[in-house]
C-alpha positions in Angstrom: -29.6 -28.9 6.3 -28.8 -25.3 7.3 -27.4 -23.0 4.6 -24.0 -21.3 5.4 -24.2 -17.6 6.3 -22.1 -15.6 3.8 -23.1 -12.2 5.0 -20.5 -9.6 5.7 -19.4 -9.4 9.4 -20.7 -6.3 11.0 -18.6 -4.4 13.6 -19.9 -4.2 17.1 -21.8 -0.9 17.5 -21.1 -0.2 21.1 -20.5 3.2 22.5 -16.8 3.3 23.2 -15.4 6.3 25.0 -12.2 8.0 23.8 -10.0 6.5 26.6 -11.3 3.0 26.0 -10.8 3.4 22.3 -7.1 4.5 22.8 -6.6 1.5 25.1 -8.0 -0.9 22.6 -5.9 0.6 19.8 -2.7 0.3 22.0 -3.6 -3.3 22.7 -4.0 -4.1 19.0 -0.7 -2.3 18.2 1.1 -4.6 20.7 -0.1 -7.6 18.7 1.5 -6.3 15.4 4.6 -8.0 14.2 6.8 -4.9 13.4 9.7 -5.3 10.9 13.2 -4.8 12.1 15.2 -1.7 11.2 17.3 -3.7 8.7 14.1 -5.1 7.0 12.6 -1.6 6.8 15.8 -0.2 5.3 16.1 -3.0 2.8 12.4 -2.8 1.7 12.6 1.0 1.4 15.6 0.6 -0.9 13.7 -1.9 -3.0 10.8 0.4 -3.3 13.0 3.3 -4.3 14.9 1.2 -6.9 11.7 -0.1 -8.5 10.3 3.4 -8.6 13.4 4.7 -10.3 13.3 1.8 -12.8 9.7 2.3 -13.6 10.1 6.0 -14.0 13.1 5.5 -16.3 11.1 3.0 -18.4 8.1 5.3 -18.7 10.4 8.3 -19.4 12.2 6.3 -22.1 8.9 5.4 -23.7 7.8 9.0 -23.6 11.0 10.1 -25.2 10.7 7.5 -28.0 7.1 8.3 -28.7 7.7 12.0 -28.7 10.5 11.6 -31.3 8.4 9.3 -33.4 5.5 11.8 -33.4 7.8 14.7 -34.2 9.2 12.8 -37.3 5.7 12.0 -38.6 4.5 15.5 -38.1 7.4 17.1 -40.1 
């Protein structure tokens, strides 16, 4: 019984000129499923909202810990 090959796949090491490289890159980009403008806007707003919430949370903790340390050091 042959053992399975779990080695990491290695990229093809062929000499590709710059023009062929750009063509291949364009071909791959055509295969990408791009989000719609509405999806992009919605997800951007989600990222901004979560960033603001996390920043406010960390800022609040910082404020509380600073006040606690100030009271203990007095």
